[in-house]
N, C-alpha and C positions, 0 to 999 in steps of 0.2 A: 504493500499499500504506500500511497505517498506518504513521505516523512519517516518511514520505517528505515531502520538500519540494516542493510543486507549482510547476511553472515557469509563466511568464506565459501561454504559448500554451495550455497544458492548462487553466489557470484559465479563461481567455477561453471555451474551448469548453465548459467545463462549466456556465459562466454562460449562454451562448447557448442549450445545450439546456434548462436549467432555465426560462429565460424563454419558449421555445418550449412547456414544459410549462405554464407558467401561462396562456400564451394559449390553448392547447388546452382547459384546463379552464374558461376563460371562456365557451366554448361548449357547457359540459356543465352542465345545470342541477342535477344532483345534487352537484356540487362546489361550488356557490356558496351561501354560508351566510347571505346577507342581501339585502334589496331595497332600492331607493333610490325615494324619492318626490319627485318635482320638478315644480314648476309652472311653466308657460309662458303666454305670452299670445298668442292667435290672431290673424292678421292677416286682416281682414275681405275676403270675396270672393276668397281665395286657394286654389288647389288645384294641386298638393298643398302641404303644408308639409313642409319638409325638416328633418331632424335628423341631425347629424354634424360632422366637424371643419371641412368646407367648406360646410355647409348655410347657406342664405340665411335661414332662419327661426329655427331652434334650433340654435345652435352649441354642441357638446359635444365631448370628446376622441375618443370612438369611438361610432358609431351603435349604439343597443341591438341585442343579438342577437333580442329579442323584447320585446313589450309585454305585460304580465300583467295590467294593468287601467288603465282610463282613465275620468276623470270630467271633465265639463264644470262649470266653476266659474262660477256666476251671481253676480249681485249679493248682497250680504250673506254671501258666501263659502258660499252654497248649493251642495253639489255633487250633480250628477245623473249616474249612471252612464251610460256610452257603451256600446253593444253592439259587442264586438270580432269583426270579421268576417274572413273567409278569402278567398283570391283567387277561388274559384269564385262566392261571393256578389257580389263587386265586378264580376266580368264579366258578371253577369246584371242590374246596376242598369239600369233603362231609362232613367233621367233623371239621369246623373251630374252635370249642371251645374246642377241644381235649387238653388236658394238658399233659406235660412232663418235666421232669428236664432238658433235652437237646433238644432244637429244631434244626430242621434240614434245614429247609427253610425260606426265608424272601422275602416278597413282600412289595416294597416301593412304596406308593401312593403318588405322588407329589401334594398333595393339597396346598392351599395357605391361610394364610401366613405359616402355618406349614406343614410339611410333615408327613405321617403317616407310621410307620414302623409296619407291620404285620408278626409276627413270627409263625411258625406252626413246631410243636405244640406249644400251648401257654407255656411260660416258667414257671416253679414252683420254680426256683432257681434263686437268684440274681447273675448270672454270669455277666462277663464282655461282651461288644459287641464292637468289634474292626471294624470301618468303614473306607473305602477308599473313598475319595471324591475329586472332583476337586478343587483346590485352585483358587478362583474367583479374579477378578481385582476389586479394591475398588475404590470409588469416590474420587477425589482429590479437594483441595482448592487452591486458589492463594497463592504462596509462599511454597507450599509443595515440597519436593525434588522428582525428578523422579528417580525411582529405580525399573527398569525392566530389564530382560536379553538383550543380545546383539540383536539388529535389531528392538527392539520395538519402539524405539524413532522415527526412521524414519518412520516405518510403521504407527504409529498413527499419527504423525505430517502430512503425506501426506493424509491419510485417513480424518482427521479432516479438511484439507484444502478442500477436495471435498465436505464434509458436510456443510462447512461454506458458500462456494461460492454462492449458492442461496439465502441465508439469506441476503448476502450483494450485490445483484444484479450484481454478477460475474459469469462468464462462465469457467468451469473447462477446461483447455488446455489438448490436447491430451496427450502432454509429462507428465503433472503431473499426469492424470489418469494411464498412463502407468507405471510410477514410483511408483505409490501407489499400483497397482496390483502386480507388481513385488516384492515390499517390504513385502507385506502381504504374498504372496507366500513363501518368503524365510523364514519368521518367522514362519508361520504356517506348513512349511514342517519340520521345526526342532521339532515341537511338535507333528507330526504324530507317532502313535504307530503301528509298523509293527508286526503283530501277528507271533508267531513261527509256523511254519508248520512242520508236521511229515508224513512220510509214514506209511502205515498200519502195516508194520512190524517193 
């Protein structure tokens, strides 16, 4: 209740549930407000390249949920877009081990804890690989500063209230549920990507 002093066990529970919420939102594209652009260096004649905390090729804290775009970076920093493919396409590649200096296609297998990047043809040159991924929300500790864009504080506070209520024997009031829904809708709406549409001409 307002004005009550929270005990350590309740505080730890609330923080754990809040960090679970942040982890869940990291898998929700509408909840993520920015993207990250990172360049890696390909290893010639390697298939697949791995990306993740224990990956042998690209080591990152957590493997990306998805790749949004990928470019091959040639000499003089010339970037050539790669075609992002799905599992069905990869399963029908007739010659998956064929090699070339410049691959044209990329299939991302979201294995765990490391993702697998399969390039086709298999690259023979240590060109750069420029990846666009979603920036995830990171876990917090007690005393950390809250630093997220406009609207997130209210949306996360009200959503956390909804999640905490059952653990403390409380019922979420309709007004809180409605306010939480509206706050999320406002923030997620700011993150929506509207595709460009073109006529055939």
